[in-house]
N, C-alpha and C positions, 0 to 999 in steps of 0.2 A: 127730505128738504135739507139743503145745505145750511150748516150752522156757522160757517166762516165765509168770508168774502176775500177773494184774491186781490192783491194790490201789487203795484210795481214800485220798487224803491231803487235808488242809485247809491252805490257804495264805492268808495275808493278801492282800488284793486287790493291794496295791502290789508284793508279791513275785511274785505270779502274773503281773502285767503285765510285769514285768521279765524273768521267765523266758520268757514268750511272745515278747517282743521278741528276746531272745538266741537262742532257738530259730530264729526266723524269719531273723535275720541270719546264722546259721550253717547254715541249710538242714537243720535237725535237727528231730526231733519232741520234744515236751515229755518224753516217756518217755525218749528218749535222753539228754536234758539232765539229767534227774533221776537216771537210772542212773549217768551219768558222775560227777555230783556226789556221789552216795552212795559210789561206788567210791573216789573221791579222799578222802572223809571217812574211810572205813574204813581205807584205807592209811595216812593220816596218824595215825589213832588207834593202829594197830599200831606205827608208828615211835615215837610218843610213849610208849607203854607199854614198848617195848624200851629207849628212852633212860632212862626212869624206873628200870627194873630195873637197867640198867648203873650208874646213879648210886648206887642203893641198895647194889649189890654193891661198888662202889668204896669207898663210905663204910664198909661193914662190914669190908672188907679193909684199910682205912686208906690207900687210894691217893689221893694228892692231885695227882699229876702223871703225865705219860707216862713219866717216868724211873722213878717208883715202880712203874708197871705193868711196864716193861721189866725191872727188878730182880726182880720176882716171876716173870715168865716165864723169866728166865735160871735160876731155881732149879728149874724144872719140867723133868724129862727130856724130850728131843725126842719119844720114843715116846708119852708121855702127851699131848702137844700135837697128835698126829695127823700128825706129820712122817713122810715116807716116805724119809727119808735113809738 
């Protein structure tokens, strides 16, 4: 059973040439190169969205420094923070 699905993408010629050169230098297929690039992009996107959520949450809570965050955490009982103390 196939674990991948073929797709067709369009690339500008210069980008395709550079990708082919990189794949050859690294002894990888173009598919491997594109798969890795897409995985890195998606991981970066997840982290970017998480940082954005954190910044929005900090703003909403009025947190401007790590000290502000620590004061907030100190007010939360350990059992609510998931502590196993």
